[in-house]
ZALUM-653432 format. One line per field, with one value per residue (C-alpha): residue in one letter; y, x, z. Coordinates in nm, 3 decimals, always signed. Last residue first. Example, Ala and Ser with C-alpha at 12.3 -4.5 7.8 and 13.67 -1.06 7.14 Angstrom:
% residues 2
type [S  A]
v [-0.106  -0.450]
u [+1.367  +1.230]
w [+0.714  +0.780]
This chain:
% residues 512
type [K  A  A  E  E  Q  A  A  S  E  Q  A  A  S  E  E  I  N  A  V  I  T  E  Y  R  K  Q  L  F  E  D  T  F  K  F  N  A  E  S  R  F  K  I  L  L  T  E  L  R  L  Q  T  Y  E  Q  K  K  A  T  Q  E  L  E  E  K  M  D  E  F  S  A  K  E  N  E  A  Y  K  Y  I  V  H  Y  G  F  Q  T  K  V  P  E  T  S  Y  H  G  V  E  L  A  Y  A  A  N  E  F  E  A  V  M  E  G  Q  G  F  T  G  L  D  G  G  N  E  K  T  G  D  T  G  Y  E  G  A  L  E  K  F  T  A  E  K  D  E  A  A  D  L  K  A  I  I  E  K  A  T  E  E  D  A  V  L  I  H  R  A  S  I  K  P  L  T  E  D  Y  L  K  Q  L  M  E  D  T  I  P  Y  A  E  A  L  A  A  D  Q  L  Q  A  L  K  F  Y  N  Y  I  E  E  D  T  K  L  G  A  S  E  M  A  Q  Y  Y  N  T  G  Y  A  V  K  F  Q  D  I  L  E  K  V  E  K  K  D  V  P  Y  K  K  E  L  I  Q  E  D  V  L  S  I  G  D  S  L  G  Y  A  P  V  L  E  D  Y  L  Q  E  V  T  Y  E  H  D  T  I  K  A  I  I  S  S  N  T  E  K  S  E  E  Y  T  T  S  I  E  K  Y  Q  T  E  L  F  D  N  T  L  V  F  G  A  A  E  R  E  T  A  L  T  A  V  I  F  E  D  T  L  K  N  Q  I  L  T  E  T  L  E  D  K  V  E  E  L  T  P  I  E  K  T  E  E  S  N  T  S  E  S  E  E  T  S  E  A  E  E  D  K  K  Y  K  E  D  Y  A  T  Q  I  E  E  D  T  V  T  V  A  A  R  A  A  A  E  R  Y  L  N  L  E  L  Y  Q  R  L  A  E  E  N  K  F  G  Q  A  L  L  F  D  E  F  E  P  H  M  Q  K  Y  M  D  I  A  S  D  V  K  A  T  D  I  E  Y  K  T  S  L  V  D  Y  D  V  L  D  L  L  A  S  L  G  A  D  T  V  M  E  D  F  V  Q  Q  K  T  I  N  A  V  D  S  T  I  F  N  D  N  G  N  P  L  K  M  G  I  E  D  K  N  S  C  A  G  L  L  L  T  T  A  L  A  A  T  V  L  F  Y  K  K  M]
v [+1.318  +1.522  +1.342  +1.003  +1.164  +1.308  +0.987  +0.798  +1.058  +1.017  +0.644  +0.646  +0.867  +0.652  +0.373  +0.553  +0.640  +0.273  +0.131  +0.430  +0.313  -0.044  +0.061  +0.266  -0.048  -0.266  -0.006  +0.054  -0.332  -0.361  -0.089  +0.085  +0.277  +0.376  +0.668  +0.649  +1.026  +0.974  +0.759  +1.025  +1.307  +1.077  +1.003  +1.363  +1.434  +1.175  +1.306  +1.653  +1.538  +1.356  +1.651  +1.876  +2.159  +2.213  +2.273  +2.497  +2.651  +2.753  +2.912  +3.112  +3.223  +3.333  +3.540  +3.718  +3.758  +3.901  +4.266  +4.187  +3.988  +4.246  +4.240  +4.089  +4.335  +4.244  +4.077  +4.210  +4.121  +3.743  +3.605  +3.237  +3.017  +2.746  +2.398  +2.234  +2.266  +1.985  +2.159  +2.154  +2.459  +2.501  +2.581  +2.924  +3.050  +3.442  +3.713  +4.064  +3.990  +3.664  +3.359  +3.068  +3.195  +3.129  +2.785  +2.679  +2.831  +2.660  +2.311  +2.338  +2.460  +2.819  +3.005  +2.793  +3.056  +3.416  +3.591  +3.924  +3.972  +3.679  +3.890  +3.699  +4.021  +4.141  +3.964  +3.646  +3.614  +3.415  +3.118  +2.979  +3.197  +3.210  +3.542  +3.764  +3.625  +3.675  +4.033  +4.059  +3.852  +4.091  +4.369  +4.210  +4.091  +4.421  +4.306  +3.991  +3.704  +3.501  +3.585  +3.425  +3.116  +3.101  +3.115  +2.832  +2.616  +2.667  +2.564  +2.232  +2.154  +2.131  +2.287  +2.631  +2.861  +3.190  +3.351  +3.684  +3.739  +3.928  +3.807  +3.770  +3.739  +3.402  +3.262  +3.016  +3.286  +3.366  +3.012  +3.002  +3.305  +3.173  +2.843  +3.020  +3.258  +2.961  +2.809  +2.567  +2.221  +2.037  +2.368  +2.531  +2.213  +2.186  +2.546  +2.517  +2.222  +2.468  +2.716  +2.477  +2.358  +2.721  +2.779  +2.489  +2.562  +2.922  +2.801  +2.546  +2.796  +3.063  +2.797  +2.570  +2.448  +2.163  +2.315  +2.418  +2.590  +2.799  +2.927  +3.006  +3.188  +3.398  +3.485  +3.827  +3.927  +3.628  +3.791  +4.026  +3.723  +3.527  +3.811  +3.832  +3.449  +3.494  +3.804  +3.582  +3.309  +3.558  +3.714  +3.356  +3.292  +2.932  +2.803  +2.456  +2.145  +2.091  +2.239  +1.988  +1.702  +1.837  +1.879  +1.551  +1.390  +1.498  +1.439  +1.105  +1.009  +1.146  +0.987  +0.657  +0.624  +0.714  +0.401  +0.105  +0.334  +0.443  +0.133  +0.027  +0.384  +0.361  +0.026  +0.147  +0.438  +0.212  +0.122  -0.041  -0.308  -0.389  -0.096  +0.115  +0.263  +0.550  +0.681  +0.431  +0.501  +0.821  +0.828  +1.094  +1.104  +1.391  +1.253  +1.480  +1.343  +1.289  +1.388  +1.662  +1.445  +1.586  +1.852  +1.679  +1.432  +1.673  +1.815  +1.453  +1.348  +1.629  +1.574  +1.202  +0.968  +0.918  +0.749  +0.502  +0.329  +0.113  +0.335  +0.616  +0.420  +0.356  +0.707  +0.824  +0.605  +0.729  +1.092  +1.042  +0.852  +1.115  +1.376  +1.212  +1.160  +0.798  +0.953  +0.954  +0.604  +0.487  +0.652  +0.505  +0.150  +0.218  +0.286  -0.017  -0.251  -0.105  -0.134  -0.425  -0.381  +0.002  -0.136  -0.074  +0.178  +0.007  +0.220  +0.245  +0.059  +0.095  +0.459  +0.560  +0.758  +1.025  +1.332  +1.140  +0.854  +1.107  +1.259  +0.953  +0.869  +1.182  +1.126  +0.770  +0.897  +1.176  +0.905  +0.702  +0.892  +1.147  +0.914  +0.627  +0.863  +0.966  +0.610  +0.519  +0.820  +0.717  +0.379  +0.508  +0.471  +0.490  +0.469  +0.367  +0.007  +0.140  +0.352  +0.041  -0.177  +0.090  +0.111  -0.294  -0.294  -0.003  -0.201  -0.529  -0.364  -0.252  -0.603  -0.770  -0.544  -0.617  -0.991  -0.978  -0.860  -0.565  -0.315  +0.018  +0.058  +0.003  -0.319  -0.444  -0.391  -0.574  -0.878  -0.881  -0.886  -1.004  -0.659  -0.634  -1.008  -0.993  -0.677  -0.839  -1.145  -0.897  -0.749  -1.075  -1.204  -0.893  -0.910  -1.275  -1.156  -1.031  -0.843  -0.900  -0.632  -0.612  -0.763  -0.636  -0.278  -0.221  -0.382  -0.240  +0.108  +0.128  +0.033  +0.274  +0.542  +0.543  +0.575  +0.862  +1.044  +1.012  +1.097  +1.393  +1.506  +1.158  +1.084  +1.381  +1.297  +0.941  +1.025  +1.217  +0.956  +0.697  +0.878  +1.048  +1.011  +1.301  +1.373  +1.028  +0.867  +0.648  +0.642  +0.517  +0.535  +0.453  +0.730  +0.652  +0.311  +0.354  +0.593  +0.916  +1.078  +1.427  +1.560  +1.922  +1.901  +1.840  +2.181  +2.096  +2.072  +1.956  +1.734  +1.901  +1.827  +1.619  +1.276  +1.315  +1.325  +0.992  +0.788  +0.487  +0.643  +0.632  +0.280  +0.294  +0.597  +0.593  +0.267  -0.001]
u [+3.467  +3.282  +2.952  +3.113  +3.237  +2.904  +2.733  +2.966  +2.922  +2.551  +2.569  +2.796  +2.562  +2.259  +2.462  +2.560  +2.182  +2.061  +2.348  +2.236  +1.857  +1.971  +2.208  +1.920  +1.672  +1.926  +1.990  +1.616  +1.533  +1.842  +1.710  +2.016  +2.053  +2.431  +2.623  +3.011  +3.053  +3.254  +2.979  +2.695  +2.913  +2.944  +2.576  +2.514  +2.751  +2.550  +2.232  +2.344  +2.461  +2.153  +1.953  +2.142  +2.377  +2.562  +2.312  +2.077  +2.384  +2.495  +2.170  +2.182  +2.541  +2.464  +2.173  +2.393  +2.655  +2.443  +2.515  +2.881  +2.907  +2.724  +2.380  +2.318  +2.154  +1.788  +1.667  +1.341  +1.069  +1.071  +0.773  +0.644  +0.415  +0.345  +0.155  +0.001  +0.053  +0.316  +0.540  +0.540  +0.689  +0.515  +0.788  +0.864  +0.932  +0.901  +1.172  +1.188  +1.483  +1.653  +1.519  +1.714  +1.621  +1.255  +1.294  +1.519  +1.286  +0.972  +1.122  +1.279  +0.956  +0.978  +1.131  +1.438  +1.650  +1.515  +1.175  +1.027  +0.672  +0.460  +0.261  +0.010  -0.145  -0.278  -0.600  -0.454  -0.214  -0.478  -0.469  -0.629  -0.486  -0.643  -0.817  -0.630  -0.307  -0.365  -0.404  -0.069  +0.099  -0.018  +0.113  +0.456  +0.478  +0.395  +0.376  +0.193  +0.227  +0.460  +0.253  -0.060  +0.142  +0.275  -0.098  -0.217  +0.095  -0.010  -0.382  -0.230  -0.006  -0.315  -0.430  -0.338  -0.086  +0.010  +0.317  +0.482  +0.853  +1.089  +1.442  +1.664  +2.044  +2.196  +2.360  +2.668  +2.945  +2.791  +2.762  +3.146  +3.211  +3.022  +3.215  +3.536  +3.448  +3.398  +3.118  +3.259  +3.109  +3.220  +3.235  +2.900  +2.729  +2.782  +2.697  +2.396  +2.307  +2.351  +2.135  +1.869  +1.885  +1.838  +1.555  +1.378  +1.482  +1.348  +0.992  +0.958  +1.019  +0.785  +0.523  +0.322  +0.565  +0.409  +0.460  +0.078  +0.171  +0.430  +0.201  -0.087  +0.177  +0.267  -0.059  -0.095  +0.224  +0.383  +0.664  +0.750  +0.704  +0.942  +1.207  +1.185  +1.248  +1.548  +1.670  +1.596  +1.828  +2.125  +2.098  +2.117  +2.425  +2.477  +2.861  +2.927  +3.077  +2.935  +2.589  +2.604  +2.630  +2.350  +2.107  +2.188  +2.105  +1.754  +1.673  +1.812  +1.576  +1.282  +1.352  +1.428  +1.182  +0.901  +0.770  +0.921  +0.903  +0.556  +0.372  +0.592  +0.600  +0.209  +0.210  +0.486  +0.240  -0.035  -0.372  -0.660  -0.928  -1.277  -1.479  -1.211  -0.933  -0.659  -0.326  -0.276  +0.069  +0.022  -0.352  -0.592  -0.981  -1.189  -1.286  -1.409  -1.734  -1.642  -1.909  -1.746  -1.446  -1.158  -1.040  -1.150  -0.876  -0.603  -0.712  -0.757  -0.389  -0.233  -0.474  -0.408  -0.681  -0.877  -1.209  -1.315  -1.643  -1.681  -1.965  -1.705  -1.452  -1.730  -1.855  -1.518  -1.470  -1.772  -1.686  -1.352  -1.492  -1.768  -1.512  -1.263  -1.565  -1.720  -2.077  -1.941  -1.811  -2.152  -2.335  -2.117  -2.151  -2.542  -2.527  -2.330  -2.538  -2.862  -2.738  -2.943  -3.227  -3.258  -3.295  -3.010  -3.067  -3.006  -2.826  -2.982  -2.885  -2.968  -3.049  -3.156  -3.465  -3.245  -3.376  -3.655  -3.401  -3.145  -3.406  -3.508  -3.136  -3.077  -3.403  -3.286  -2.932  -3.085  -3.296  -2.975  -2.741  -2.959  -3.270  -3.045  -2.916  -3.253  -3.375  -3.075  -3.141  -3.494  -3.412  -3.200  -2.835  -2.720  -2.360  -2.265  -2.179  -1.942  -1.725  -1.712  -1.576  -1.333  -1.199  -1.181  -0.998  -0.743  -0.680  -0.632  -0.358  -0.151  -0.201  -0.060  +0.235  +0.291  +0.248  +0.501  +0.784  +0.940  +0.767  +0.915  +0.920  +1.293  +1.276  +0.980  +1.153  +1.466  +1.281  +1.106  +1.442  +1.244  +1.043  +0.754  +0.687  +0.656  +0.462  +0.209  +0.176  +0.127  -0.154  -0.297  -0.295  -0.480  -0.726  -0.789  -0.869  -1.196  -1.295  -1.551  -1.682  -1.748  -1.449  -1.185  -1.346  -1.267  -0.927  -0.817  -0.950  -0.786  -0.467  -0.471  -0.606  -0.284  -0.074  -0.281  -0.277  +0.098  +0.228  +0.449  +0.401  +0.412  +0.717  +0.891  +0.808  +0.914  +1.236  +1.346  +1.194  +1.383  +1.733  +1.953  +2.335  +2.545  +2.870  +3.034  +2.717  +2.450  +2.072  +1.771  +1.944  +1.769  +1.609  +1.262  +1.274  +0.925  +0.825  +0.657  +0.376  +0.253  +0.275  +0.238  +0.573  +0.754  +0.647  +0.641  +0.939  +0.792  +1.047  +1.346  +1.401  +1.681  +1.511  +1.231  +1.499  +1.645  +1.551  +1.353  +1.069  +0.743  +0.564  +0.428  +0.539  +0.218  +0.260  +0.000]
w [-3.134  -2.877  -2.944  -2.845  -2.511  -2.418  -2.487  -2.265  -1.986  -2.031  -2.018  -1.719  -1.539  -1.617  -1.470  -1.173  -1.125  -1.150  -0.911  -0.646  -0.682  -0.610  -0.305  -0.176  -0.193  -0.002  +0.240  +0.281  +0.326  +0.602  +0.813  +0.983  +0.667  +0.584  +0.498  +0.546  +0.503  +0.169  +0.057  +0.148  -0.061  -0.359  -0.352  -0.335  -0.627  -0.850  -0.745  -0.850  -1.180  -1.268  -1.172  -1.419  -1.312  -1.644  -1.898  -1.674  -1.542  -1.885  -1.973  -1.628  -1.713  -2.056  -1.923  -1.671  -1.962  -2.213  -2.161  -2.114  -2.437  -2.615  -2.767  -3.119  -3.334  -3.406  -3.719  -3.863  -4.125  -4.146  -4.300  -4.228  -4.385  -4.151  -4.183  -3.875  -3.493  -3.451  -3.697  -4.101  -4.268  -4.614  -4.886  -5.028  -4.669  -4.666  -4.725  -4.589  -4.388  -4.505  -4.398  -4.226  -3.889  -3.970  -4.080  -3.802  -3.529  -3.693  -3.698  -3.363  -3.168  -3.076  -2.793  -2.787  -2.992  -2.981  -3.016  -3.125  -3.238  -3.337  -3.614  -3.810  -3.965  -3.629  -3.575  -3.755  -3.459  -3.241  -3.454  -3.774  -4.027  -4.378  -4.426  -4.146  -4.237  -4.628  -4.547  -4.340  -4.620  -4.889  -4.700  -4.646  -4.992  -5.189  -5.560  -5.509  -5.727  -5.519  -5.214  -5.381  -5.466  -5.094  -4.975  -5.193  -5.083  -4.714  -4.825  -4.978  -4.691  -4.449  -4.113  -4.146  -3.959  -4.115  -3.980  -3.891  -3.775  -3.550  -3.488  -3.189  -3.255  -3.283  -2.954  -3.068  -3.025  -2.690  -2.578  -2.634  -2.466  -2.173  -2.172  -2.198  -1.919  -1.688  -1.511  -1.244  -1.258  -0.927  -0.727  -0.876  -0.859  -0.447  -0.428  -0.619  -0.369  -0.094  -0.233  -0.303  +0.043  +0.185  -0.058  +0.108  +0.459  +0.404  +0.280  +0.536  +0.829  +0.652  +0.673  +0.430  +0.162  -0.024  -0.357  -0.386  -0.031  -0.182  -0.460  -0.220  +0.035  -0.247  -0.402  -0.271  -0.464  -0.668  -0.830  -0.539  -0.272  -0.496  -0.499  -0.138  -0.095  -0.322  -0.089  +0.204  +0.081  -0.008  +0.340  +0.502  +0.307  +0.412  +0.422  +0.242  +0.320  +0.684  +0.565  +0.271  +0.495  +0.725  +0.461  +0.311  +0.623  +0.648  +0.289  +0.277  +0.588  +0.412  +0.065  +0.221  +0.476  +0.258  +0.078  +0.305  +0.619  +0.610  +0.727  +0.987  +1.143  +1.135  +1.317  +1.565  +1.668  +1.703  +1.539  +1.738  +1.613  +1.670  +1.643  +1.460  +1.614  +1.580  +1.734  +2.012  +2.196  +2.338  +2.370  +2.328  +2.343  +2.269  +1.948  +1.680  +1.482  +1.121  +0.884  +0.675  +0.609  +0.400  +0.628  +0.930  +0.857  +0.884  +1.218  +1.335  +1.209  +1.433  +1.725  +1.754  +1.905  +1.560  +1.592  +1.296  +1.425  +1.120  +0.992  +1.026  +0.795  +0.541  +0.541  +0.488  +0.184  +0.035  +0.085  -0.096  -0.356  -0.433  -0.439  -0.665  -0.897  -0.970  -1.095  -1.442  -1.409  -1.292  -1.576  -1.822  -1.661  -1.680  -2.036  -2.125  -1.924  -2.075  -2.440  -2.567  -2.311  -2.463  -2.818  -3.068  -3.343  -3.705  -3.959  -4.289  -4.610  -4.945  -4.969  -5.316  -5.197  -5.026  -4.839  -4.646  -4.565  -4.427  -4.203  -4.077  -4.003  -3.820  -3.604  -3.514  -3.429  -3.201  -3.040  -2.978  -2.751  -2.577  -2.538  -2.407  -2.137  -2.058  -2.013  -1.816  -1.586  -1.536  -1.457  -1.177  -1.114  -0.730  -0.662  -0.315  -0.452  -0.686  -0.448  -0.202  -0.498  -0.626  -0.260  -0.227  -0.586  -0.460  -0.165  -0.360  -0.562  -0.241  -0.083  -0.381  -0.382  -0.002  -0.098  -0.351  -0.129  +0.078  -0.152  -0.201  -0.574  -0.656  -0.414  -0.604  -0.928  -0.790  -0.689  -1.051  -1.255  -1.546  -1.522  -1.777  -1.767  -1.380  -1.400  -1.617  -1.383  -1.115  -1.270  -1.381  -1.021  -0.900  -1.141  -1.064  -0.720  -0.824  -0.499  -0.247  -0.009  +0.360  +0.548  +0.308  +0.334  +0.711  +0.737  +0.400  +0.456  +0.794  +0.694  +0.399  +0.600  +0.830  +0.524  +0.396  +0.749  +0.786  +0.433  +0.450  +0.839  +0.934  +0.728  +0.877  +1.243  +1.188  +1.023  +1.358  +1.572  +1.390  +1.452  +1.201  +1.278  +1.145  +0.960  +1.003  +0.898  +1.046  +0.929  +1.122  +1.474  +1.795  +1.964  +1.855  +2.023  +2.197  +1.902  +2.042  +1.857  +1.940  +1.588  +1.709  +1.909  +1.581  +1.444  +1.075  +0.833  +0.513  +0.363  +0.216  -0.166  -0.282  -0.219  -0.449  -0.737  -0.608  -0.900  -0.980  -1.169  -0.978  -1.004  -0.664  -0.431  -0.243  -0.126  -0.008]
């Protein structure tokens, strides 16, 4: 029952800080919380530290996975053949099935089976809650088939030579199909969430942890708040209790790796590079200005709910940049090469049409015209299919990388005052392009800041960052105390190192 199931096996998710809540608010103490979860020469991370991060990230959803399986599996039946079929498919797709399970955070095949079963139980509960009336089915039938019948009657009356008419099925023949469509339309996210909440609460679901209860009340309007608190029992249903240790065990396989690494990486990087607090705050201020009154809403959408979380996120980004800058310095030679390769910005118009024949028709009219630009503007208004038709097809000024490659190459190849003599095909359709200006290239000094940003995008890749952090952890003798997580970590590291080797080989080949 893992939330990271089938994500790409990479450590990208581990490179960002987990949400940094006030740990006192969580109110859950592991009996063995002071035991080490990760050991390293730089810092040891305890189980309690990681547990707090995991609960903040996914504590409620992990608990609900446990509860829903217990509640729904005793009430609904599922087609276990679907589970068997899905597992067989994964085995065929991944010959190294054990490695696949490991990379996805499943301790064994049974854990994967339980995850798949839970999804089916939830679907069964939601479908059972849907009501479809005969009136709804009749309405759906009338909307779908009566119009066809009327259209057929009209066609028959207009043509006496019709040899064949389309048969309209009876309601009974398509009733199951219409019912299924109506059910699917009613199975919205909101409906499913409400249905599952009803199922839990009917089973006597009570939360005895304030932190989780506050979150749960946001998704269930029917939940009655419990006044009960317990240091070791965090929730219960009529015939079962859920402990802190159970929640910890549920969270670790899926979230322990990313949250644990996130905590230790921060300390490793802070030991190696100084934090410029003023620079971090200035960067945050730039975002405040950019987003204005929507700043906190934008930050929350990225999982950052407090000023502390926001600061820590940007601090880590600064530390990661420092690591990349040291390993992959941006030199003046690199910037000069980029400058030499950078073409000046140009200005152009275009006429976008759906087919090549129309584009060629436009080009023929331009060939015959005396005033090419004036005629181009007129034809844009007549033939254009996008918003630029209203202003003569004008796209304004643009530079490299701002247009799709086929369009950009064709536009830059034109001389000023000339148009494309062959239609230019892109994913959007067929274009006729008219280039009406070419800007003077800015000086190296004026472009230097822009060039540095471009160079960083090219050099500071996610793969390089992941490889660096793996190196730093290795130097610090980083290790999980949990055997499963350590094995999972080693598998993912091997995949990243293989990708890095392939990228390096490709770069060497390209340089020949």
